[in-house]
Phi, psi and omega in degrees: 000333178304320180299316176296318183296327173299318180294318179293324182300325182295319176302313178299321182285356170290341179057028171255157177296326177295322184290314180297309180298323180291325177294320182290320179292316181293324182294317177298318177303317186282317181290317196221003180306307176306314179301320182291316180300311178302314181300312183296321178294319176289326172299319180294319182295319185289356173260002174294149186306322182293339179294340181286350178290139186305135174082346186295308183295325181290319180289322174302304181299321176301309177303316183296311185296317178288331172296313179295317185296312179294325183292308187292323184290327182277331187254355181307308180308302177305323179294316181298320178293317175302316183292319180301309179303312183295320181293328175293315180297319181287326178296327181275010179064031179254062185295321183293322175295325176294325177295321178292322177295321182296319179294317182289320182296312178301320177296314178297317177304317183292316184292318182291336182289333186292305178295322179294319177292323176296322177295319180295317183298324179294330179279316187281339180252116187291147177304138180078004179295143176297124183069025184299320179301312182296323178293320179295312180298320180291322176298315178306310182295319181293319178301316182291320180296319180295313184298324175295321179293322176303313181301312181299318182295330184299328180251008183297337180295343178278352177294119188295321179261098188295339175295338180296326181300309181298314182299323180292321177292319179295319177300314181298321181284334174293311176306319181295320183294311182289329171293319177297321178293330177279311190270333181302312178297336184270320191246346184073222185300321176301322177299315179295321177294317174302319181294318179298318179298317181295318179299315178294322182297313179295320174302317179297316180297321180294316179298316181295319177299318181290325179294317178300318184293331178281323183274330191083184179227144178201147183289150180239093183285138174066033185298315181299315179294318179297322182292326178289327174297320180291327174300316180293317180289321187241042180300322179289334168300316179297316177298323181299311178301316181297311184292323181294315179301318181294319186293334182275352180246336197292328179289326174292322177298314182297310184296319184291318183275346181267022173104357185263347181244181180215161180235158178291151182305132177083007181224164171250027179283074184286134174229161179227078190304318183301328182267315186302314183296317178298320181293320181302306183294322174298326174293326175300322184292348178274353181301311179304320179293323175295321176297315179305313180301315184292320183279322193247289194303308180301312188293319181289324176292322175305313180295317182293319179295316179297320179297317181296317182292327176292315175302325186304325178263000187235344187244170179285164181308310183303320178293322175295318177303316183294316178294326175293317178296319178298321181297315179294313180292321179299316179296324176297318179295320178298318182293316181299317182293324179288321181289317177304316179301313181291321184294319181293324176295323179293321178297319178296319178291326179302318174302329182268356190302323174302314180292318182291326180295320178295319180288320188254353173075060174216165181274128184302321182296319177296316182301317181297317175302312184291324172302317180293320178300322182295328174299309182291328180294326175293325176294318178301315179298322173298314177298322181293319180290326174299315176298322177299313181302319180278000181057037175264065190292331175296321177287328173300311184296323181294315181297314181294323179295316178298319178300312180293314185295318181292315183297322176294312185296315180295318178295323176295320183297314182287332174292315180294334179280350177085013181240038181297321181286319184292323186254013180300132180105332178294320176302319182291318182294317180294316183291323173302310183302310181296310183295327182291323176295318179296313184299317178294318179301313179294324176295316179291327173300313179300320179295322182296330180240023186296322180299320177292323180296318178303313180293325176296319183290331181292343178268357180105352178288137184257043182308123173084349184273000000 
């Protein structure tokens, strides 16, 4: 992502309105363009006439939410290892081998998803449910399509024309819309789910094709053995990804299953609309902060880290210590600037929350808590990425585990106390705040001894990985 950030940074440094607006638009496109296109397309589908039938919208949304949640929580670990393996191949200028890895990994993801998705569908769709067979097949297809799309997205940054990413999503969503319009009146919610899955599958295939075109093709001998070796070496990286994915979903699952949610008839697709809607829009509010990270925070830290590593082998100890101190203090300034930006945005949205809640259909109090949580979540993500940069994956896994464990414990506590509705949002806010402090503390500790870590690793020690 840093490479993309440098290109966008050049636009900002032109100091023209066109350059700044171009960087903001491009950054939003890269960070959240696919998400926004998908959300807009699904909103359009939900306005088709057949969606007005009782229960169809709830069944469609429930299947989609549970497919996404189960998919990312189960595949985050393998995806993080795949990304690390691919990044190393590309760094070694083995782009063709990286393309072969992408093709094999995506194929394995898709094939493994079929029996797994079917097993989930047999549990989540009750026996004897009306249209149960079609719903189970549609959910299985969607689960497979989402898993394939995750794999395709992980290497999409190598696509030279970033507008192609948006075009791939747009094409997939157009297919989804027309398929939904054709299948929805015939099959109801399963027809819309089939259409969504087809749109995601097409998008994934297009992204894979564009990535292959950018990378080329070359044989990769011993790919499976190498992948397992990466699992052994970077298992804490996989755990960090898994725990973080669980942390972002676990409060919604506990609240929905703990009496705050409801499910469509014949299914266990529990949803909690009053909380889920507020969470969705509060997450949208993080997009500007993520763009800020991509354009400013990450690129400046990347340059500072490279400068420090260059000095490490060429300068005397006092100079190295000074460079290390500058790296840590510079990161602190970058983080403070980014956090202030996100906090001011959250404050502005908080002032508008009464009007937004009426327009978008969420509870203002929950939205305010989740806006505050979003500020801390961005801080946590920054700390987590710092640990990734330093390859302190063990600390990253610990931070993500604390986030997930606290979010689960606090959510369970308010449900058991009978105040799940009144206190919704506080568990996510508290766990984000505590985990962000931990991630930053571990990151600052890593920066403080990073010179020693580098020298230890040069002797073969795998400190922190």
